[in-house]
C-alpha positions in Angstrom: 0.0 0.0 0.0 1.3 3.4 -0.9 2.3 5.6 2.1 0.2 8.7 2.8 2.1 12.0 2.9 1.9 12.8 6.6 3.6 15.3 8.9 6.3 14.0 11.2 5.1 12.6 14.6 6.6 15.4 16.6 4.3 17.9 14.9 1.3 16.2 16.5 2.6 17.5 19.9 2.9 21.0 18.5 -0.7 20.8 17.4 -1.8 19.7 20.9 0.2 22.6 22.5 -1.2 25.4 20.3 -4.8 24.1 20.1 -5.9 25.4 23.6 -4.4 28.8 22.9 -6.3 29.4 19.6 -9.5 27.7 21.0 -9.4 30.2 24.0 -9.0 33.1 21.6 -11.9 31.9 19.4 -14.2 31.4 22.4 -13.3 34.8 23.9 -14.0 36.4 20.5 -17.3 34.6 19.9 -18.8 34.9 23.4 -17.1 37.9 25.0 -16.3 40.1 21.9 -12.6 40.0 22.8 -10.3 41.5 20.2 -6.5 41.6 20.3 -5.7 45.3 20.0 -2.6 44.9 17.8 -4.6 42.9 15.2 -6.8 46.0 14.5 -6.6 47.3 10.9 -8.0 50.6 9.9 -7.4 52.1 6.5 -8.3 55.8 6.2 -9.2 56.3 2.5 -10.2 59.7 1.2 -14.0 59.9 1.5 -16.9 59.9 3.9 -17.7 56.1 4.2 -15.0 53.8 5.5 -15.6 50.1 5.0 -12.0 49.1 5.7 -11.9 48.7 9.5 -11.4 45.2 10.8 -9.8 43.3 13.6 -8.2 40.0 12.7 -8.7 38.2 16.0 -11.3 35.9 14.6 -9.2 35.1 11.5 -6.2 34.3 13.7 -8.2 32.0 15.9 -9.8 30.2 13.0 -6.5 29.7 11.1 -4.7 28.6 14.3 -7.4 26.1 15.1 -7.4 24.7 11.6 -3.6 24.4 11.6 -3.5 22.8 15.0 -6.2 20.3 14.2 -4.5 19.4 10.9 -1.2 18.8 12.7 -3.0 16.6 15.2 -5.0 14.7 12.6 -2.4 14.2 9.9 0.9 13.6 11.8 2.4 10.1 11.7 2.0 7.8 14.7 5.1 6.5 16.4 4.8 3.3 14.3 2.9 3.8 11.0 1.8 0.7 9.2 -0.9 -0.3 6.7 -3.4 -1.1 9.5 -3.0 2.4 11.0 -3.5 3.9 7.5 -6.7 1.9 7.1 -7.9 3.1 10.5 -7.0 6.7 9.5 -8.9 6.4 6.2 -11.9 4.7 7.9 -12.0 7.4 10.6 -11.9 10.2 8.0 -14.7 8.5 6.1 -16.8 8.1 9.2 -16.1 11.8 10.3 -17.3 13.1 6.9 -20.6 11.2 7.2 -21.1 12.2 10.8 -20.3 15.9 10.1 -22.8 16.1 7.3 -25.5 14.3 9.3 -25.0 16.9 12.1 -25.1 19.7 9.5 -28.3 18.4 7.9 -29.9 18.3 11.4 -28.8 21.8 12.1 -30.1 23.1 8.7 -33.5 21.6 9.6 -33.7 22.9 13.2 -31.4 25.9 13.7 -32.3 29.3 12.4 -31.2 32.9 12.4 -28.0 34.1 14.0 -27.5 30.9 15.9 -27.1 29.1 12.5 -24.1 31.4 11.8 -22.5 30.0 15.0 -23.3 26.5 13.8 -21.5 27.1 10.5 -18.5 28.5 12.4 -18.2 25.4 14.5 -18.9 23.2 11.4 -15.6 24.3 9.9 -13.8 22.3 12.6 -16.2 19.4 13.2 -14.8 17.1 10.5 -11.3 17.3 12.0 -12.6 17.0 15.6 -14.8 14.0 14.9 -11.9 12.5 12.9 -9.5 12.9 15.8 -11.9 11.5 18.3 -12.7 8.5 16.1 -9.1 7.8 15.1 -7.8 8.0 18.7 -10.6 5.7 19.9 -9.9 3.1 17.2 -6.1 3.4 17.8 -6.6 2.8 21.5 -8.6 -0.4 20.7 -6.0 -1.5 18.1 -3.2 -1.0 20.6 -5.1 -2.7 23.3 -5.7 -5.7 21.1 -2.1 -5.9 20.1 -0.9 -5.7 23.7 -3.2 -8.6 24.7 -1.6 -11.0 22.1 
């Protein structure tokens, strides 16, 4: 079986280290309107109406969360073999189905501004479900190998 292009195993630890930082920034932004002052951008064009003011706290939090989840999800395990690749593929397959099932339920039952929050969290749920499923199956796989 062809090897998947994965990040080195040590990068997984980096993902786990930076994830809480970006998660905290994202939660603070969403629920407490927290903005990092030095991420404020204001362009002063010539004219009366200015549409170019923005704070990049939410962008930083989203990009950081995506990068950290990608590092956790797609870094090699200590020993990477064909069975682990199969578990990884099956977990990703399962995560996509579960993510879209949750999205369909939210489309049917969540409306208004709350749906915007659902869509924000939906950006991350495929990777989160994948990580949970993959780690669960890996623990079962490792447990069965240790019993032999």
